All heavy atoms as TSV, in Angstrom:
chain	resi	resn	atom	element	x	y	z
A	1	MET	N	N	0.177	-0.417	-4.658
A	1	MET	CA	C	-1.089	-0.585	-3.986
A	1	MET	C	C	-1.288	0.617	-3.075
A	1	MET	O	O	-0.322	1.209	-2.609
A	1	MET	CB	C	-1.032	-1.904	-3.190
A	1	MET	CG	C	-2.246	-2.197	-2.363
A	1	MET	SD	S	-2.187	-3.767	-1.463
A	1	MET	CE	C	-1.859	-4.939	-2.739
A	2	ASP	N	N	-2.538	0.957	-2.816
A	2	ASP	CA	C	-2.791	2.040	-1.879
A	2	ASP	C	C	-3.247	1.466	-0.528
A	2	ASP	O	O	-3.530	0.268	-0.412
A	2	ASP	CB	C	-3.792	3.054	-2.428
A	2	ASP	CG	C	-5.184	2.476	-2.662
A	2	ASP	OD1	O	-5.545	1.459	-2.047
A	2	ASP	OD2	O	-5.925	3.068	-3.455
A	3	ALA	N	N	-3.276	2.316	0.484
A	3	ALA	CA	C	-3.580	1.860	1.850
A	3	ALA	C	C	-4.989	1.290	1.957
A	3	ALA	O	O	-5.212	0.307	2.672
A	3	ALA	CB	C	-3.386	3.015	2.838
A	4	GLN	N	N	-5.944	1.867	1.231
A	4	GLN	CA	C	-7.320	1.371	1.292
A	4	GLN	C	C	-7.401	-0.061	0.765
A	4	GLN	O	O	-8.042	-0.916	1.357
A	4	GLN	CB	C	-8.259	2.285	0.494
A	4	GLN	CG	C	-9.706	1.822	0.502
A	4	GLN	CD	C	-10.328	1.798	1.897
A	4	GLN	OE1	O	-10.073	2.676	2.697
A	4	GLN	NE2	N	-11.130	0.785	2.163
A	5	ARG	N	N	-6.735	-0.345	-0.364
A	5	ARG	CA	C	-6.769	-1.703	-0.924
A	5	ARG	C	C	-6.048	-2.674	-0.004
A	5	ARG	O	O	-6.497	-3.815	0.183
A	5	ARG	CB	C	-6.150	-1.722	-2.326
A	5	ARG	CG	C	-6.173	-3.096	-2.969
A	5	ARG	CD	C	-7.589	-3.606	-3.137
A	5	ARG	NE	N	-7.567	-4.972	-3.669
A	5	ARG	CZ	C	-8.424	-5.926	-3.321
A	5	ARG	NH1	N	-9.415	-5.669	-2.485
A	5	ARG	NH2	N	-8.318	-7.128	-3.841
A	6	ALA	N	N	-4.949	-2.267	0.589
A	6	ALA	CA	C	-4.229	-3.133	1.533
A	6	ALA	C	C	-5.134	-3.474	2.714
A	6	ALA	O	O	-5.170	-4.628	3.170
A	6	ALA	CB	C	-2.947	-2.452	2.012
A	7	GLN	N	N	-5.904	-2.505	3.197
A	7	GLN	CA	C	-6.840	-2.745	4.300
A	7	GLN	C	C	-7.926	-3.727	3.873
A	7	GLN	O	O	-8.287	-4.637	4.620
A	7	GLN	CB	C	-7.475	-1.428	4.747
A	7	GLN	CG	C	-8.397	-1.566	5.946
A	7	GLN	CD	C	-7.642	-1.815	7.239
A	7	GLN	OE1	O	-6.663	-1.145	7.528
A	7	GLN	NE2	N	-8.099	-2.779	8.008
A	8	GLU	N	N	-8.453	-3.563	2.656
A	8	GLU	CA	C	-9.477	-4.470	2.149
A	8	GLU	C	C	-8.959	-5.901	2.070
A	8	GLU	O	O	-9.653	-6.848	2.438
A	8	GLU	CB	C	-9.948	-4.016	0.768
A	8	GLU	CG	C	-10.739	-2.741	0.775
A	8	GLU	CD	C	-10.985	-2.178	-0.619
A	8	GLU	OE1	O	-10.534	-2.788	-1.621
A	8	GLU	OE2	O	-11.636	-1.123	-0.707
A	9	ILE	N	N	-7.742	-6.071	1.594
A	9	ILE	CA	C	-7.141	-7.403	1.499
A	9	ILE	C	C	-6.958	-7.990	2.889
A	9	ILE	O	O	-7.267	-9.154	3.135
A	9	ILE	CB	C	-5.799	-7.345	0.738
A	9	ILE	CG1	C	-6.068	-7.035	-0.739
A	9	ILE	CG2	C	-5.014	-8.631	0.907
A	9	ILE	CD1	C	-4.836	-6.740	-1.550
A	10	MET	N	N	-6.461	-7.178	3.817
A	10	MET	CA	C	-6.243	-7.654	5.185
A	10	MET	C	C	-7.557	-8.089	5.825
A	10	MET	O	O	-7.614	-9.104	6.514
A	10	MET	CB	C	-5.582	-6.564	6.028
A	10	MET	CG	C	-5.157	-7.044	7.402
A	10	MET	SD	S	-4.619	-5.682	8.444
A	10	MET	CE	C	-6.197	-5.031	8.960
A	11	ASP	N	N	-8.639	-7.345	5.584
A	11	ASP	CA	C	-9.936	-7.636	6.187
A	11	ASP	C	C	-10.676	-8.786	5.505
A	11	ASP	O	O	-11.627	-9.326	6.073
A	11	ASP	CB	C	-10.829	-6.395	6.157
A	11	ASP	CG	C	-10.335	-5.296	7.082
A	11	ASP	OD1	O	-9.557	-5.599	8.013
A	11	ASP	OD2	O	-10.728	-4.136	6.868
A	12	SER	N	N	-10.258	-9.153	4.317
A	12	SER	CA	C	-10.953	-10.174	3.545
A	12	SER	C	C	-10.715	-11.571	4.129
A	12	SER	O	O	-9.634	-11.878	4.635
A	12	SER	CB	C	-10.455	-10.150	2.096
A	12	SER	OG	O	-11.003	-11.216	1.372
A	13	SER	N	N	-11.730	-12.403	4.025
A	13	SER	CA	C	-11.574	-13.801	4.461
A	13	SER	C	C	-10.895	-14.626	3.374
A	13	SER	O	O	-10.434	-15.739	3.634
A	13	SER	CB	C	-12.932	-14.404	4.813
A	13	SER	OG	O	-13.782	-14.382	3.681
A	14	ASP	N	N	-10.820	-14.100	2.148
A	14	ASP	CA	C	-10.136	-14.779	1.052
A	14	ASP	C	C	-8.641	-14.492	1.124
A	14	ASP	O	O	-8.236	-13.396	1.494
A	14	ASP	CB	C	-10.656	-14.298	-0.306
A	14	ASP	CG	C	-12.122	-14.631	-0.515
A	14	ASP	OD1	O	-12.582	-15.650	0.027
A	14	ASP	OD2	O	-12.793	-13.851	-1.214
A	15	MET	N	N	-7.854	-15.471	0.760
A	15	MET	CA	C	-6.406	-15.300	0.734
A	15	MET	C	C	-6.009	-14.701	-0.606
A	15	MET	O	O	-6.142	-15.339	-1.635
A	15	MET	CB	C	-5.711	-16.648	0.952
A	15	MET	CG	C	-4.222	-16.551	1.002
A	15	MET	SD	S	-3.697	-15.641	2.449
A	15	MET	CE	C	-1.968	-15.953	2.412
A	16	CYS	N	N	-5.585	-13.444	-0.612
A	16	CYS	CA	C	-5.133	-12.784	-1.830
A	16	CYS	C	C	-3.621	-12.941	-1.935
A	16	CYS	O	O	-2.919	-12.944	-0.922
A	16	CYS	CB	C	-5.488	-11.297	-1.801
A	16	CYS	SG	S	-7.255	-10.985	-1.823
A	17	HIS	N	N	-3.139	-13.039	-3.155
A	17	HIS	CA	C	-1.704	-13.157	-3.370
A	17	HIS	C	C	-1.106	-11.761	-3.449
A	17	HIS	O	O	-1.401	-10.994	-4.363
A	17	HIS	CB	C	-1.407	-13.947	-4.648
A	17	HIS	CG	C	-1.861	-15.366	-4.563
A	17	HIS	ND1	N	-1.147	-16.325	-3.890
A	17	HIS	CD2	C	-2.965	-15.976	-5.035
A	17	HIS	CE1	C	-1.793	-17.474	-3.964
A	17	HIS	NE2	N	-2.911	-17.297	-4.655
A	18	VAL	N	N	-0.264	-11.443	-2.464
A	18	VAL	CA	C	0.389	-10.139	-2.381
A	18	VAL	C	C	1.891	-10.380	-2.282
A	18	VAL	O	O	2.342	-11.262	-1.545
A	18	VAL	CB	C	-0.105	-9.352	-1.145
A	18	VAL	CG1	C	0.635	-8.031	-1.005
A	18	VAL	CG2	C	-1.605	-9.128	-1.217
A	19	THR	N	N	2.647	-9.592	-3.028
A	19	THR	CA	C	4.100	-9.708	-2.958
A	19	THR	C	C	4.722	-8.377	-2.558
A	19	THR	O	O	4.135	-7.310	-2.750
A	19	THR	CB	C	4.715	-10.148	-4.305
A	19	THR	OG1	O	4.400	-9.181	-5.298
A	19	THR	CG2	C	4.214	-11.516	-4.719
A	20	CYS	N	N	5.909	-8.475	-1.996
A	20	CYS	CA	C	6.718	-7.311	-1.651
A	20	CYS	C	C	8.164	-7.665	-1.984
A	20	CYS	O	O	8.715	-8.618	-1.416
A	20	CYS	CB	C	6.571	-6.972	-0.171
A	20	CYS	SG	S	7.519	-5.521	0.329
A	21	LYS	N	N	8.711	-6.952	-2.936
A	21	LYS	CA	C	10.091	-7.200	-3.367
A	21	LYS	C	C	10.296	-8.656	-3.775
A	21	LYS	O	O	11.313	-9.263	-3.459
A	21	LYS	CB	C	11.078	-6.796	-2.278
A	21	LYS	CG	C	10.995	-5.329	-1.904
A	21	LYS	CD	C	11.939	-4.969	-0.784
A	21	LYS	CE	C	11.720	-3.528	-0.380
A	21	LYS	NZ	N	12.511	-3.142	0.769
A	22	GLY	N	N	9.295	-9.225	-4.433
A	22	GLY	CA	C	9.405	-10.593	-4.944
A	22	GLY	C	C	8.979	-11.693	-3.995
A	22	GLY	O	O	8.848	-12.831	-4.409
A	23	ASP	N	N	8.779	-11.382	-2.720
A	23	ASP	CA	C	8.363	-12.391	-1.742
A	23	ASP	C	C	6.861	-12.324	-1.527
A	23	ASP	O	O	6.294	-11.228	-1.404
A	23	ASP	CB	C	9.037	-12.157	-0.382
A	23	ASP	CG	C	10.530	-12.409	-0.407
A	23	ASP	OD1	O	10.970	-13.301	-1.159
A	23	ASP	OD2	O	11.248	-11.713	0.324
A	24	GLN	N	N	6.204	-13.495	-1.460
A	24	GLN	CA	C	4.791	-13.502	-1.106
A	24	GLN	C	C	4.673	-13.152	0.366
A	24	GLN	O	O	5.391	-13.698	1.208
A	24	GLN	CB	C	4.168	-14.864	-1.361
A	24	GLN	CG	C	3.764	-15.068	-2.798
A	24	GLN	CD	C	2.790	-16.217	-2.934
A	24	GLN	OE1	O	3.069	-17.309	-2.463
A	24	GLN	NE2	N	1.672	-15.962	-3.570
A	25	VAL	N	N	3.757	-12.214	0.688
A	25	VAL	CA	C	3.614	-11.737	2.057
A	25	VAL	C	C	2.165	-11.800	2.511
A	25	VAL	O	O	1.236	-11.836	1.705
A	25	VAL	CB	C	4.149	-10.297	2.233
A	25	VAL	CG1	C	5.635	-10.221	1.956
A	25	VAL	CG2	C	3.381	-9.306	1.373
A	26	TYR	N	N	2.014	-11.785	3.825
A	26	TYR	CA	C	0.721	-11.714	4.489
A	26	TYR	C	C	0.656	-10.353	5.185
A	26	TYR	O	O	1.580	-9.981	5.902
A	26	TYR	CB	C	0.602	-12.843	5.510
A	26	TYR	CG	C	-0.702	-12.832	6.274
A	26	TYR	CD1	C	-1.853	-13.368	5.726
A	26	TYR	CD2	C	-0.773	-12.279	7.555
A	26	TYR	CE1	C	-3.047	-13.365	6.423
A	26	TYR	CE2	C	-1.967	-12.267	8.257
A	26	TYR	CZ	C	-3.093	-12.807	7.684
A	26	TYR	OH	O	-4.274	-12.788	8.375
A	27	ILE	N	N	-0.415	-9.608	4.955
A	27	ILE	CA	C	-0.571	-8.290	5.568
A	27	ILE	C	C	-1.183	-8.470	6.956
A	27	ILE	O	O	-2.271	-9.010	7.094
A	27	ILE	CB	C	-1.466	-7.377	4.718
A	27	ILE	CG1	C	-0.891	-7.222	3.306
A	27	ILE	CG2	C	-1.620	-6.006	5.397
A	27	ILE	CD1	C	-1.832	-6.516	2.337
A	28	GLU	N	N	-0.485	-8.029	7.983
A	28	GLU	CA	C	-0.960	-8.151	9.362
A	28	GLU	C	C	-1.659	-6.893	9.858
A	28	GLU	O	O	-2.571	-6.965	10.654
A	28	GLU	CB	C	0.205	-8.469	10.298
A	28	GLU	CG	C	0.791	-9.830	10.046
A	28	GLU	CD	C	1.724	-10.250	11.152
A	28	GLU	OE1	O	1.757	-9.612	12.219
A	28	GLU	OE2	O	2.438	-11.241	10.935
A	29	HIS	N	N	-1.185	-5.727	9.427
A	29	HIS	CA	C	-1.740	-4.463	9.910
A	29	HIS	C	C	-1.481	-3.383	8.864
A	29	HIS	O	O	-0.439	-3.385	8.213
A	29	HIS	CB	C	-1.074	-4.056	11.236
A	29	HIS	CG	C	-1.539	-2.723	11.731
A	29	HIS	ND1	N	-2.768	-2.514	12.295
A	29	HIS	CD2	C	-0.932	-1.508	11.718
A	29	HIS	CE1	C	-2.906	-1.239	12.617
A	29	HIS	NE2	N	-1.791	-0.608	12.283
A	30	VAL	N	N	-2.441	-2.477	8.725
A	30	VAL	CA	C	-2.284	-1.338	7.824
A	30	VAL	C	C	-2.514	-0.062	8.616
A	30	VAL	O	O	-3.514	0.072	9.313
A	30	VAL	CB	C	-3.287	-1.402	6.644
A	30	VAL	CG1	C	-3.152	-0.175	5.765
A	30	VAL	CG2	C	-3.093	-2.674	5.832
A	31	ASP	N	N	-1.567	0.860	8.527
A	31	ASP	CA	C	-1.713	2.185	9.127
A	31	ASP	C	C	-2.035	3.140	7.984
A	31	ASP	O	O	-1.143	3.569	7.248
A	31	ASP	CB	C	-0.431	2.600	9.842
A	31	ASP	CG	C	-0.561	3.926	10.568
A	31	ASP	OD1	O	-1.401	4.761	10.150
A	31	ASP	OD2	O	0.168	4.135	11.541
A	32	GLN	N	N	-3.315	3.432	7.810
A	32	GLN	CA	C	-3.720	4.272	6.692
A	32	GLN	C	C	-3.215	5.702	6.839
A	32	GLN	O	O	-3.037	6.401	5.845
A	32	GLN	CB	C	-5.237	4.233	6.533
A	32	GLN	CG	C	-5.697	2.861	6.065
A	32	GLN	CD	C	-7.103	2.870	5.535
A	32	GLN	OE1	O	-7.577	3.874	5.014
A	32	GLN	NE2	N	-7.771	1.743	5.654
A	33	GLY	N	N	-2.973	6.130	8.049
A	33	GLY	CA	C	-2.462	7.483	8.284
A	33	GLY	C	C	-1.067	7.685	7.737
A	33	GLY	O	O	-0.753	8.734	7.182
A	34	THR	N	N	-0.223	6.673	7.880
A	34	THR	CA	C	1.158	6.788	7.411
A	34	THR	C	C	1.390	6.092	6.075
A	34	THR	O	O	2.429	6.289	5.462
A	34	THR	CB	C	2.144	6.188	8.427
A	34	THR	OG1	O	1.908	4.779	8.542
A	34	THR	CG2	C	2.020	6.857	9.776
A	35	GLY	N	N	0.440	5.251	5.655
A	35	GLY	CA	C	0.605	4.521	4.407
A	35	GLY	C	C	1.585	3.370	4.515
A	35	GLY	O	O	2.214	2.994	3.527
A	36	HIS	N	N	1.711	2.805	5.714
A	36	HIS	CA	C	2.610	1.675	5.936
A	36	HIS	C	C	1.817	0.443	6.360
A	36	HIS	O	O	0.725	0.560	6.901
A	36	HIS	CB	C	3.646	2.006	7.009
A	36	HIS	CG	C	4.678	2.962	6.533
A	36	HIS	ND1	N	4.491	4.316	6.601
A	36	HIS	CD2	C	5.889	2.761	5.969
A	36	HIS	CE1	C	5.564	4.930	6.104
A	36	HIS	NE2	N	6.420	4.004	5.709
A	37	ALA	N	N	2.408	-0.713	6.113
A	37	ALA	CA	C	1.784	-1.975	6.500
A	37	ALA	C	C	2.818	-2.853	7.187
A	37	ALA	O	O	3.999	-2.837	6.827
A	37	ALA	CB	C	1.238	-2.702	5.275
A	38	THR	N	N	2.355	-3.613	8.176
A	38	THR	CA	C	3.190	-4.630	8.801
A	38	THR	C	C	2.876	-5.935	8.099
A	38	THR	O	O	1.709	-6.323	7.976
A	38	THR	CB	C	2.886	-4.753	10.305
A	38	THR	OG1	O	3.080	-3.477	10.913
A	38	THR	CG2	C	3.786	-5.785	10.964
A	39	VAL	N	N	3.917	-6.595	7.604
A	39	VAL	CA	C	3.756	-7.827	6.838
A	39	VAL	C	C	4.754	-8.870	7.315
A	39	VAL	O	O	5.699	-8.554	8.047
A	39	VAL	CB	C	3.972	-7.579	5.320
A	39	VAL	CG1	C	2.990	-6.555	4.787
A	39	VAL	CG2	C	5.393	-7.147	5.008
A	40	HIS	N	N	4.521	-10.110	6.893
A	40	HIS	CA	C	5.545	-11.138	7.048
A	40	HIS	C	C	5.532	-12.015	5.804
A	40	HIS	O	O	4.493	-12.185	5.165
A	40	HIS	CB	C	5.381	-11.972	8.329
A	40	HIS	CG	C	4.203	-12.891	8.331
A	40	HIS	ND1	N	3.047	-12.599	9.000
A	40	HIS	CD2	C	3.997	-14.098	7.745
A	40	HIS	CE1	C	2.185	-13.583	8.847
A	40	HIS	NE2	N	2.732	-14.508	8.073
A	41	ALA	N	N	6.698	-12.524	5.438
A	41	ALA	CA	C	6.799	-13.431	4.299
A	41	ALA	C	C	6.082	-14.728	4.664
A	41	ALA	O	O	6.146	-15.182	5.810
A	41	ALA	CB	C	8.259	-13.706	3.961
A	42	LEU	N	N	5.380	-15.313	3.698
A	42	LEU	CA	C	4.638	-16.539	3.984
A	42	LEU	C	C	5.547	-17.662	4.455
A	42	LEU	O	O	5.142	-18.479	5.274
A	42	LEU	CB	C	3.849	-16.982	2.746
A	42	LEU	CG	C	2.699	-16.075	2.322
A	42	LEU	CD1	C	1.964	-16.676	1.134
A	42	LEU	CD2	C	1.731	-15.823	3.466
A	43	ASN	N	N	6.768	-17.691	3.962
A	43	ASN	CA	C	7.688	-18.758	4.364
A	43	ASN	C	C	8.478	-18.430	5.630
A	43	ASN	O	O	9.247	-19.258	6.106
A	43	ASN	CB	C	8.639	-19.108	3.217
A	43	ASN	CG	C	9.506	-17.944	2.790
A	43	ASN	OD1	O	9.269	-16.801	3.172
A	43	ASN	ND2	N	10.508	-18.225	1.990
A	44	LYS	N	N	8.289	-17.227	6.193
A	44	LYS	CA	C	8.981	-16.831	7.427
A	44	LYS	C	C	8.032	-16.003	8.295
A	44	LYS	O	O	8.236	-14.808	8.493
A	44	LYS	CB	C	10.235	-16.023	7.108
A	44	LYS	CG	C	11.292	-16.806	6.379
A	44	LYS	CD	C	12.507	-15.956	6.123
A	44	LYS	CE	C	13.536	-16.763	5.344
A	44	LYS	NZ	N	14.691	-15.963	5.002
A	45	PRO	N	N	6.969	-16.631	8.841
A	45	PRO	CA	C	5.967	-15.863	9.593
A	45	PRO	C	C	6.503	-15.197	10.864
A	45	PRO	O	O	5.905	-14.252	11.358
A	45	PRO	CB	C	4.896	-16.898	9.925
A	45	PRO	CG	C	5.559	-18.215	9.779
A	45	PRO	CD	C	6.649	-18.042	8.767
A	46	GLU	N	N	7.636	-15.643	11.348
A	46	GLU	CA	C	8.193	-15.053	12.569
A	46	GLU	C	C	8.931	-13.740	12.300
A	46	GLU	O	O	9.237	-12.997	13.224
A	46	GLU	CB	C	9.124	-16.053	13.267
A	46	GLU	CG	C	10.420	-16.344	12.549
A	46	GLU	CD	C	10.311	-17.309	11.356
A	46	GLU	OE1	O	9.258	-17.914	11.152
A	46	GLU	OE2	O	11.302	-17.438	10.628
A	47	GLN	N	N	9.200	-13.432	11.033
A	47	GLN	CA	C	9.939	-12.215	10.685
A	47	GLN	C	C	8.989	-11.160	10.136
A	47	GLN	O	O	8.732	-11.097	8.936
A	47	GLN	CB	C	11.032	-12.536	9.664
A	47	GLN	CG	C	12.120	-13.403	10.230
A	47	GLN	CD	C	13.213	-13.683	9.207
A	47	GLN	OE1	O	13.082	-13.391	8.027
A	47	GLN	NE2	N	14.303	-14.256	9.673
A	48	LYS	N	N	8.489	-10.314	11.018
A	48	LYS	CA	C	7.581	-9.235	10.627
A	48	LYS	C	C	8.387	-7.989	10.308
A	48	LYS	O	O	9.411	-7.737	10.934
A	48	LYS	CB	C	6.610	-8.938	11.768
A	48	LYS	CG	C	5.751	-10.113	12.147
A	48	LYS	CD	C	4.900	-9.789	13.339
A	48	LYS	CE	C	4.187	-11.036	13.817
A	48	LYS	NZ	N	3.410	-10.809	15.012
A	49	TYR	N	N	7.912	-7.238	9.337
A	49	TYR	CA	C	8.568	-5.975	9.022
A	49	TYR	C	C	7.551	-4.981	8.470
A	49	TYR	O	O	6.475	-5.367	8.033
A	49	TYR	CB	C	9.754	-6.165	8.075
A	49	TYR	CG	C	9.464	-6.922	6.799
A	49	TYR	CD1	C	9.243	-6.254	5.601
A	49	TYR	CD2	C	9.441	-8.321	6.775
A	49	TYR	CE1	C	8.999	-6.932	4.431
A	49	TYR	CE2	C	9.194	-9.010	5.602
A	49	TYR	CZ	C	8.977	-8.317	4.438
A	49	TYR	OH	O	8.732	-8.994	3.266
A	50	MET	N	N	7.901	-3.709	8.507
A	50	MET	CA	C	7.015	-2.646	8.052
A	50	MET	C	C	7.497	-2.142	6.695
A	50	MET	O	O	8.696	-1.960	6.488
A	50	MET	CB	C	6.986	-1.494	9.055
A	50	MET	CG	C	5.955	-0.442	8.710
A	50	MET	SD	S	5.839	0.856	9.963
A	50	MET	CE	C	5.081	-0.064	11.276
A	51	VAL	N	N	6.530	-1.946	5.792
A	51	VAL	CA	C	6.848	-1.451	4.457
A	51	VAL	C	C	5.827	-0.396	4.066
A	51	VAL	O	O	4.734	-0.339	4.625
A	51	VAL	CB	C	6.835	-2.583	3.405
A	51	VAL	CG1	C	7.904	-3.615	3.690
A	51	VAL	CG2	C	5.465	-3.229	3.305
A	52	SER	N	N	6.172	0.410	3.093
A	52	SER	CA	C	5.217	1.335	2.510
A	52	SER	C	C	4.241	0.507	1.675
A	52	SER	O	O	4.646	-0.442	0.989
A	52	SER	CB	C	5.943	2.337	1.613
A	52	SER	OG	O	5.001	3.091	0.878
A	53	VAL	N	N	2.952	0.842	1.715
A	53	VAL	CA	C	1.981	0.086	0.929
A	53	VAL	C	C	2.287	0.196	-0.574
A	53	VAL	O	O	1.860	-0.659	-1.347
A	53	VAL	CB	C	0.526	0.494	1.233
A	53	VAL	CG1	C	0.143	0.122	2.657
A	53	VAL	CG2	C	0.293	1.959	0.961
A	54	ASP	N	N	3.023	1.225	-0.977
A	54	ASP	CA	C	3.431	1.368	-2.379
A	54	ASP	C	C	4.292	0.192	-2.844
A	54	ASP	O	O	4.381	-0.071	-4.035
A	54	ASP	CB	C	4.210	2.661	-2.593
A	54	ASP	CG	C	3.367	3.895	-2.373
A	54	ASP	OD1	O	2.126	3.801	-2.443
A	54	ASP	OD2	O	3.943	4.972	-2.113
A	55	GLU	N	N	4.952	-0.478	-1.893
A	55	GLU	CA	C	5.817	-1.604	-2.232
A	55	GLU	C	C	5.050	-2.911	-2.385
A	55	GLU	O	O	5.615	-3.902	-2.841
A	55	GLU	CB	C	6.893	-1.784	-1.162
A	55	GLU	CG	C	7.831	-0.599	-1.034
A	55	GLU	CD	C	8.852	-0.811	0.053
A	55	GLU	OE1	O	9.656	-1.751	-0.076
A	55	GLU	OE2	O	8.845	-0.047	1.028
A	56	LEU	N	N	3.771	-2.926	-2.019
A	56	LEU	CA	C	2.966	-4.153	-2.106
A	56	LEU	C	C	2.339	-4.259	-3.483
A	56	LEU	O	O	1.818	-3.276	-4.008
A	56	LEU	CB	C	1.878	-4.139	-1.029
A	56	LEU	CG	C	2.359	-4.052	0.408
A	56	LEU	CD1	C	1.175	-3.955	1.362
A	56	LEU	CD2	C	3.227	-5.251	0.768
A	57	MET	N	N	2.361	-5.472	-4.028
A	57	MET	CA	C	1.779	-5.729	-5.337
A	57	MET	C	C	0.780	-6.871	-5.220
A	57	MET	O	O	1.104	-7.937	-4.691
A	57	MET	CB	C	2.871	-6.151	-6.336
A	57	MET	CG	C	3.981	-5.155	-6.514
A	57	MET	SD	S	3.579	-3.805	-7.607
A	57	MET	CE	C	3.264	-4.653	-9.112
A	58	GLU	N	N	-0.435	-6.627	-5.704
A	58	GLU	CA	C	-1.456	-7.677	-5.720
A	58	GLU	C	C	-1.263	-8.506	-6.986
A	58	GLU	O	O	-1.131	-7.971	-8.080
A	58	GLU	CB	C	-2.837	-7.042	-5.688
A	58	GLU	CG	C	-3.952	-8.043	-5.557
A	58	GLU	CD	C	-5.306	-7.382	-5.357
A	58	GLU	OE1	O	-5.400	-6.135	-5.417
A	58	GLU	OE2	O	-6.268	-8.119	-5.160
A	59	GLN	N	N	-1.259	-9.811	-6.829
A	59	GLN	CA	C	-1.048	-10.707	-7.982
A	59	GLN	C	C	-2.355	-11.207	-8.527
A	59	GLN	O	O	-3.230	-11.544	-7.886
A	59	GLN	CB	C	-0.176	-11.891	-7.570
A	59	GLN	CG	C	1.173	-11.473	-7.048
A	59	GLN	CD	C	2.025	-10.759	-8.056
A	59	GLN	OE1	O	2.267	-11.284	-9.141
A	59	GLN	NE2	N	2.450	-9.562	-7.761
């Protein structure tokens, strides 16, 4: 995925299915300058982590 699409998903009111390394994630923030996103796994909302948007897959 690219940073622009990650931003669109984050801004959308619809819940899109996004995975990172096999886990369904929620995108909290996208830094388009660096191409990174802050996400958390849907089953562990307290564990936030930063990943490259290249690692995100839209289902």
